[in-house]
MARSE-626417 format. One record per residue (C-alpha): residue in three letters; x, y, z; residue number from 1. Coordinates in steps of 0.1 Angstrom, whole numbers. Each point is the difference from the previous one (the first is absolute). Layout:
r=Ala east=X north=Y up=Z k=NUM
...
END
This chain:
r=Met east=0 north=0 up=0 k=1
r=Asp east=14 north=34 up=-10 k=2
r=Cys east=-1 north=23 up=30 k=3
r=Pro east=5 north=38 up=-1 k=4
r=Val east=31 north=12 up=19 k=5
r=Trp east=1 north=33 up=17 k=6
r=Arg east=37 north=10 up=3 k=7
r=Ala east=4 north=23 up=30 k=8
r=Lys east=25 north=28 up=-1 k=9
r=Pro east=22 north=8 up=29 k=10
r=Thr east=-11 north=30 up=22 k=11
r=Pro east=24 north=28 up=6 k=12
r=Ala east=-3 north=-4 up=38 k=13
r=Ala east=7 north=-37 up=-2 k=14
r=Cys east=29 north=5 up=-23 k=15
r=Ala east=15 north=27 up=22 k=16
r=Ala east=-2 north=-23 up=30 k=17
r=Ala east=16 north=-30 up=-18 k=18
r=Ala east=27 north=22 up=-16 k=19
r=Leu east=13 north=10 up=34 k=20
r=Gly east=10 north=-36 up=6 k=21
r=Ala east=7 north=-16 up=-34 k=22
r=Gly east=2 north=27 up=-26 k=23
r=Leu east=-26 north=13 up=-25 k=24
r=Cys east=7 north=-27 up=-26 k=25
r=Ala east=-7 north=-28 up=24 k=26
r=Cys east=-33 north=17 up=10 k=27
r=Leu east=-12 north=4 up=-35 k=28
r=Ser east=9 north=-36 up=-8 k=29
r=Ala east=-18 north=-14 up=31 k=30
r=Phe east=-32 north=21 up=-6 k=31
r=Ala east=-2 north=-6 up=-37 k=32
r=Glu east=-6 north=-37 up=7 k=33
r=Cys east=-34 north=6 up=16 k=34
r=Arg east=-28 north=-16 up=-20 k=35
r=Leu east=-37 north=-1 up=8 k=36
r=Leu east=-13 north=-31 up=-19 k=37
r=Gln east=-37 north=6 up=-6 k=38
r=Arg east=-19 north=-34 up=1 k=39
r=Ala east=-35 north=13 up=-4 k=40
r=Glu east=-21 north=32 up=-3 k=41
r=Leu east=-35 north=-6 up=14 k=42
r=Pro east=-27 north=24 up=-12 k=43
r=Val east=-21 north=12 up=29 k=44
r=Asn east=-36 north=13 up=3 k=45
r=Ala east=1 north=19 up=33 k=46
r=Ser east=-36 north=13 up=0 k=47
r=Arg east=-14 north=4 up=35 k=48
r=Asn east=35 north=-4 up=14 k=49
r=Arg east=0 north=-37 up=-10 k=50
r=Pro east=31 north=-10 up=-20 k=51
r=Val east=-14 north=-28 up=-22 k=52
r=Ile east=22 north=-16 up=-27 k=53
r=Pro east=-11 north=-24 up=-28 k=54
r=Gly east=14 north=-35 up=-2 k=55
r=Thr east=-9 north=-35 up=-9 k=56
r=Ile east=-4 north=-32 up=20 k=57
r=Asp east=3 north=-31 up=-21 k=58
r=Gly east=-7 north=21 up=-31 k=59
r=Gln east=-31 north=17 up=15 k=60
r=Ala east=-2 north=37 up=6 k=61
r=Val east=0 north=12 up=36 k=62
r=Lys east=2 north=32 up=19 k=63
r=Ile east=27 north=1 up=26 k=64
r=Leu east=2 north=24 up=30 k=65
r=Ala east=36 north=11 up=7 k=66
r=Asp east=-1 north=-2 up=38 k=67
r=Thr east=34 north=4 up=17 k=68
r=Gly east=-18 north=-2 up=34 k=69
r=Ala east=-13 north=-35 up=-6 k=70
r=Gln east=23 north=-27 up=15 k=71
r=Thr east=-6 north=-24 up=-28 k=72
r=Ser east=-13 north=-1 up=-35 k=73
r=Phe east=-34 north=-17 up=-5 k=74
r=Val east=-29 north=-6 up=-23 k=75
r=Thr east=-36 north=9 up=10 k=76
r=His east=-25 north=-27 up=4 k=77
r=Ala east=-23 north=15 up=-26 k=78
r=Ala east=29 north=1 up=-25 k=79
r=Ala east=11 north=-35 up=7 k=80
r=Lys east=-36 north=-11 up=-7 k=81
r=Arg east=-2 north=20 up=-32 k=82
r=Leu east=34 north=-13 up=-12 k=83
r=Met east=-10 north=-36 up=9 k=84
r=Leu east=30 north=-4 up=23 k=85
r=Thr east=-1 north=-30 up=24 k=86
r=Glu east=-2 north=11 up=36 k=87
r=Leu east=13 north=-20 up=29 k=88
r=Ser east=-7 north=8 up=36 k=89
r=Thr east=29 north=10 up=24 k=90
r=Ser east=3 north=7 up=37 k=91
r=Gly east=9 north=37 up=-2 k=92
r=Ser east=-15 north=34 up=-4 k=93
r=Thr east=11 north=35 up=-10 k=94
r=Arg east=-5 north=32 up=19 k=95
r=Gly east=-6 north=36 up=-8 k=96
r=Ile east=-21 north=30 up=10 k=97
r=Gly east=-33 north=-12 up=13 k=98
r=Gly east=10 north=-36 up=10 k=99
r=Glu east=10 north=-32 up=-16 k=100
r=Ala east=-9 north=-21 up=-30 k=101
r=Tyr east=4 north=-38 up=-4 k=102
r=Leu east=25 north=-13 up=-26 k=103
r=Tyr east=-2 north=-27 up=-26 k=104
r=Arg east=27 north=-7 up=-26 k=105
r=Thr east=2 north=-6 up=-37 k=106
r=Ser east=26 north=-8 up=-26 k=107
r=Val east=8 north=24 up=-29 k=108
r=Lys east=20 north=-12 up=-30 k=109
r=Gln east=10 north=35 up=-12 k=110
r=Leu east=-4 north=36 up=12 k=111
r=Met east=9 north=26 up=-26 k=112
r=Leu east=8 north=36 up=9 k=113
r=Asp east=11 north=20 up=-30 k=114
r=Arg east=29 north=-21 up=-14 k=115
r=Leu east=6 north=-16 up=34 k=116
r=Ser east=-11 north=-36 up=2 k=117
r=Val east=-3 north=-18 up=33 k=118
r=Gly east=-9 north=-37 up=-2 k=119
r=Arg east=-11 north=-28 up=23 k=120
r=Leu east=-14 north=20 up=29 k=121
r=Thr east=-19 north=-12 up=30 k=122
r=Leu east=-21 north=30 up=11 k=123
r=Pro east=-24 north=6 up=29 k=124
r=Val east=-36 north=6 up=-9 k=125
r=Val east=-18 north=25 up=22 k=126
r=Glu east=-37 north=8 up=2 k=127
r=Ile east=-3 north=38 up=-1 k=128
r=Thr east=-32 north=17 up=12 k=129
r=Gly east=-19 north=23 up=-23 k=130
r=Ser east=8 north=3 up=-37 k=131
r=Pro east=37 north=6 up=-4 k=132
r=Asp east=13 north=16 up=-32 k=133
r=Phe east=29 north=-24 up=-2 k=134
r=Asp east=5 north=-38 up=-5 k=135
r=Met east=34 north=-3 up=17 k=136
r=Ile east=22 north=18 up=25 k=137
r=Leu east=37 north=3 up=-7 k=138
r=Gly east=16 north=4 up=34 k=139
r=Glu east=32 north=8 up=18 k=140
r=Asn east=13 north=-35 up=-4 k=141
r=Phe east=3 north=8 up=-38 k=142
r=Phe east=10 north=37 up=1 k=143
r=Ser east=27 north=-4 up=27 k=144
r=His east=22 north=-20 up=-24 k=145
r=Trp east=3 north=28 up=-25 k=146
r=Ala east=11 north=36 up=-2 k=147
r=Val east=-35 north=14 up=-8 k=148
r=Glu east=-7 north=34 up=-15 k=149
r=Phe east=-35 north=12 up=10 k=150
r=Asp east=-9 north=27 up=-26 k=151
r=Leu east=-38 north=-1 up=6 k=152
r=Ala east=-5 north=36 up=-11 k=153
r=His east=12 north=-12 up=-35 k=154
r=Ser east=-19 north=-33 up=2 k=155
r=Ala east=30 north=-23 up=3 k=156
r=Ile east=18 north=-24 up=24 k=157
r=Arg east=34 north=-11 up=-12 k=158
r=Leu east=20 north=-29 up=13 k=159
r=Phe east=38 north=3 up=-1 k=160
r=Glu east=31 north=-20 up=9 k=161
r=Pro east=28 north=25 up=9 k=162
r=Lys east=35 north=-11 up=-8 k=163
r=Asp east=28 north=16 up=18 k=164
r=Cys east=-20 north=32 up=8 k=165
r=His east=4 north=24 up=29 k=166
r=Val east=-33 north=13 up=15 k=167
r=Glu east=4 north=35 up=-16 k=168
r=Gln east=1 north=-16 up=-34 k=169
r=Leu east=-35 north=-16 up=3 k=170
r=Val east=-18 north=34 up=-5 k=171
r=Tyr east=7 north=1 up=-37 k=172
r=Trp east=-30 north=24 up=-6 k=173
r=Ser east=13 north=29 up=22 k=174
r=Lys east=32 north=17 up=11 k=175
r=Thr east=-13 north=3 up=36 k=176
r=Tyr east=-18 north=-24 up=22 k=177
r=Ser east=-10 north=-9 up=36 k=178
r=Leu east=11 north=-31 up=17 k=179
r=Ala east=-16 north=-22 up=27 k=180
r=Glu east=14 north=-32 up=15 k=181
r=Leu east=-22 north=-30 up=1 k=182
r=Ile east=-1 north=-19 up=33 k=183
r=Ala east=23 north=-31 up=-2 k=184
r=Ser east=-18 north=-30 up=16 k=185
r=Pro east=17 north=-34 up=-5 k=186
r=Ala east=-31 north=-17 up=14 k=187
r=Asp east=-23 north=16 up=-26 k=188
r=Ser east=22 north=14 up=-28 k=189
r=Ser east=-28 north=4 up=-24 k=190
r=Arg east=-17 north=28 up=20 k=191
r=Ile east=3 north=34 up=-17 k=192
r=Glu east=2 north=21 up=31 k=193
r=Thr east=17 north=32 up=11 k=194
r=Thr east=0 north=24 up=30 k=195
r=Val east=-18 north=33 up=-4 k=196
r=Leu east=-5 north=30 up=24 k=197
r=Leu east=-34 north=13 up=10 k=198
r=Asn east=4 north=33 up=18 k=199
r=Gly east=36 north=-12 up=7 k=200
r=Asn east=-11 north=-33 up=15 k=201
r=Ala east=14 north=-32 up=-16 k=202
r=Val east=-26 north=-23 up=-16 k=203
r=Arg east=5 north=-32 up=-18 k=204
r=Ala east=-18 north=0 up=-34 k=205
r=Ile east=-6 north=-24 up=-27 k=206
r=Leu east=0 north=12 up=-37 k=207
r=Asp east=-34 north=-13 up=-11 k=208
r=Thr east=-12 north=6 up=-36 k=209
r=Gly east=-30 north=-21 up=8 k=210
r=Ala east=-13 north=26 up=24 k=211
r=Met east=-19 north=27 up=-18 k=212
r=Phe east=9 north=26 up=26 k=213
r=Ser east=28 north=3 up=26 k=214
r=Val east=-12 north=-10 up=35 k=215
r=Val east=14 north=4 up=35 k=216
r=Ser east=-12 north=-18 up=31 k=217
r=Pro east=-17 north=19 up=28 k=218
r=Ala east=29 north=-10 up=24 k=219
r=Ala east=27 north=13 up=-24 k=220
r=Ala east=-20 north=32 up=-6 k=221
r=Ala east=-4 north=5 up=38 k=222
r=Ser east=38 north=-5 up=4 k=223
r=Ala east=4 north=29 up=-24 k=224
r=Gly east=-24 north=21 up=20 k=225
r=Val east=-31 north=-5 up=-22 k=226
r=Thr east=-29 north=-17 up=18 k=227
r=Leu east=-35 north=-8 up=-12 k=228
r=Asp east=-15 north=27 up=21 k=229
r=Ser east=24 north=27 up=-13 k=230
r=Thr east=-16 north=30 up=-17 k=231
r=Asn east=18 north=-7 up=-33 k=232
r=Val east=-13 north=-36 up=-2 k=233
r=Arg east=-34 north=-10 up=-13 k=234
r=Phe east=-19 north=-32 up=-8 k=235
r=Val east=-4 north=-10 up=-37 k=236
r=Gly east=-15 north=-35 up=0 k=237
r=Lys east=10 north=-36 up=-4 k=238
r=Leu east=31 north=-15 up=-15 k=239
r=His east=-1 north=-34 up=-18 k=240
r=Gly east=28 north=-25 up=-7 k=241
r=Val east=3 north=-37 up=-9 k=242
r=Gly east=-20 north=-11 up=31 k=243
r=Arg east=-38 north=1 up=6 k=244
r=Asn east=1 north=28 up=26 k=245
r=Ala east=1 north=38 up=-5 k=246
r=Ile east=18 north=23 up=24 k=247
r=Asp east=-7 north=36 up=10 k=248
r=Ser east=22 north=26 up=-16 k=249
r=Trp east=10 north=36 up=7 k=250
r=Ile east=21 north=26 up=-17 k=251
r=Gly east=26 north=18 up=21 k=252
r=Thr east=25 north=28 up=-7 k=253
r=Phe east=36 north=-5 up=9 k=254
r=Gly east=25 north=29 up=2 k=255
r=Ser east=26 north=-20 up=-18 k=256
r=Phe east=5 north=-34 up=-18 k=257
r=Thr east=36 north=-9 up=-9 k=258
r=Ile east=12 north=-29 up=-21 k=259
r=Gly east=37 north=-1 up=-8 k=260
r=Asp east=10 north=35 up=-11 k=261
r=Glu east=-35 north=12 up=-7 k=262
r=Thr east=-23 north=19 up=24 k=263
r=Ile east=-37 north=8 up=-5 k=264
r=Arg east=-15 north=27 up=21 k=265
r=Asn east=-37 north=-1 up=12 k=266
r=Ala east=-4 north=-35 up=-13 k=267
r=Lys east=-36 north=-13 up=0 k=268
r=Leu east=-1 north=-37 up=7 k=269
r=Leu east=-26 north=-27 up=4 k=270
r=Ile east=-1 north=-14 up=36 k=271
r=Ser east=-14 north=-35 up=4 k=272
r=Asp east=4 north=-28 up=25 k=273
r=Met east=15 north=-25 up=-24 k=274
r=Asn east=3 north=-27 up=27 k=275
r=Lys east=-37 north=1 up=9 k=276
r=Ser east=-16 north=-34 up=-8 k=277
r=Asn east=34 north=-11 up=-14 k=278
r=Glu east=3 north=-36 up=11 k=279
r=Val east=11 north=-31 up=-18 k=280
r=Met east=-19 north=-32 up=6 k=281
r=Thr east=17 north=-31 up=-14 k=282
r=Ile east=-24 north=-25 up=-16 k=283
r=Arg east=12 north=-30 up=20 k=284
r=Ser east=2 north=14 up=35 k=285
r=Arg east=-29 north=26 up=-2 k=286
r=Ile east=20 north=20 up=26 k=287
r=Pro east=1 north=37 up=-9 k=288
r=Val east=36 north=14 up=2 k=289
r=Pro east=4 north=38 up=2 k=290
r=Val east=24 north=16 up=-25 k=291
r=Ser east=13 north=34 up=-3 k=292
r=Met east=0 north=24 up=-30 k=293
r=Pro east=27 north=27 up=-3 k=294
r=Pro east=-7 north=34 up=16 k=295
r=Met east=-2 north=17 up=-34 k=296
r=Leu east=-7 north=-9 up=-36 k=297
r=Ile east=15 north=23 up=-27 k=298
r=Gly east=-26 north=-5 up=-27 k=299
r=Ala east=-5 north=5 up=-37 k=300
r=Asp east=-7 north=37 up=4 k=301
r=Phe east=36 north=5 up=10 k=302
r=Phe east=12 north=-21 up=-29 k=303
r=Leu east=-20 north=21 up=-25 k=304
r=Ala east=16 north=32 up=12 k=305
r=His east=35 north=-14 up=-4 k=306
r=Arg east=22 north=-20 up=-24 k=307
r=Met east=20 north=-25 up=20 k=308
r=Leu east=22 north=-30 up=-3 k=309
r=Ile east=0 north=-25 up=28 k=310
r=Asp east=30 north=-24 up=1 k=311
r=Gly east=-13 north=-28 up=21 k=312
r=Pro east=32 north=-21 up=0 k=313
r=Asp east=22 north=30 up=10 k=314
r=Arg east=-27 north=15 up=24 k=315
r=Lys east=1 north=35 up=-16 k=316
r=Met east=-27 north=23 up=-13 k=317
r=Val east=7 north=30 up=-22 k=318
r=Phe east=-28 north=24 up=-11 k=319
r=Thr east=-8 north=34 up=-14 k=320
r=Tyr east=-31 north=21 up=6 k=321
r=Leu east=-22 north=6 up=-31 k=322
r=Gly east=-25 north=25 up=13 k=323
r=Gly east=-35 north=2 up=13 k=324
r=Pro east=-13 north=-12 up=34 k=325
r=Val east=20 north=-28 up=15 k=326
r=Phe east=-28 north=-13 up=22 k=327
r=Asp east=-32 north=-1 up=-20 k=328
r=Thr east=-25 north=8 up=28 k=329
r=Leu east=-9 north=31 up=-20 k=330
r=His east=-17 north=-22 up=-26 k=331
r=Leu east=-11 north=-27 up=25 k=332
r=His east=-36 north=-10 up=-7 k=333
r=Pro east=-19 north=-7 up=32 k=334
r=Leu east=8 north=-35 up=11 k=335
r=Asp east=-36 north=-1 up=14 k=336
r=Pro east=-28 north=17 up=-19 k=337
r=Asp east=-12 north=16 up=32 k=338
r=Ala east=34 north=15 up=9 k=339
r=Ala east=-3 north=38 up=-1 k=340
r=Gly east=24 north=27 up=-9 k=341
r=Ser east=24 north=-20 up=-21 k=342
r=Asn east=8 north=26 up=-27 k=343
r=Asp east=11 north=30 up=20 k=344
r=Arg east=37 north=-8 up=5 k=345
r=Pro east=27 north=23 up=-13 k=346
r=Pro east=29 north=-17 up=-18 k=347
r=Ser east=30 north=-11 up=19 k=348
r=Glu east=31 north=22 up=-6 k=349
r=Ala east=25 north=-12 up=-25 k=350
r=Pro east=29 north=-20 up=13 k=351
r=Thr east=33 north=16 up=9 k=352
r=Ser east=32 north=-20 up=-3 k=353
r=Ser east=37 north=0 up=0 k=354
r=Pro east=6 north=-18 up=-34 k=355
r=Arg east=32 north=-18 up=-6 k=356
END
């Protein structure tokens, strides 16, 4: 398969640093070897903050939700039935906002994503409540193995294999960038997580393209000085996820939100108790086991306002701000038809940063 190659040029700052120790020629030689091997470019329909990409399962067209917050990739029960995939019961379940869902499994001969072919897969099958606009979820167990460029504003997700690249060479589309470190967790290396600051208070956050809006837990919000009875917090309705239960949600204003080098002032964020009703019950034991969601989800609204490349294997994230509101509560439709006053929010201020 022919793959486009992006040849990254050395940056002046990097060359100056390297030249101090080894000379300019050595620097140019070392940086000239960087290659970003593009393995796939996935077209994205990001309407309603849902990054859905086309693909095929065993030659049949499917809609796939790119969900970096999902622990594993899976097929929906409705899609498995439509595609006539054989389902076998298993003893597990998956969890998300609103509770848990029982798992089955099926075998897939070939999954096609653009020019990328993945064969002989055993995938979980999950029954999703409601009428989802996707047939499959592509989760963090897939994306964590690549350097993934999320360019949702331009309707694309690109999969790369960097070869001999320094982090500053990954941002081939811009001369400046912001950088955030991903949390290194040997016990769960596929999680795409980082540490952010809410009003200066450190909060662990997962980068979750499957979440339509960025969400912070009430406990994390309170630690940052924003409580549900604060004057700048108001109720907006119910939030739904993969589970059967809906959870109450509010919008709160935070003086500052910082990720890496970027700071957003007067950030308006959704506040929801993501751990409410969040239990896993295994099929065999029938014993509910409580599980914990991260204190914050950085959702698709943040991705749409940025162009970023997440290098899962090297645990780095580089990104540039594109413009517009970072957190899309300005355009948030009422999560509950009876929720009042959902359209009177001023936009958040544009991010400030110290680009590299």
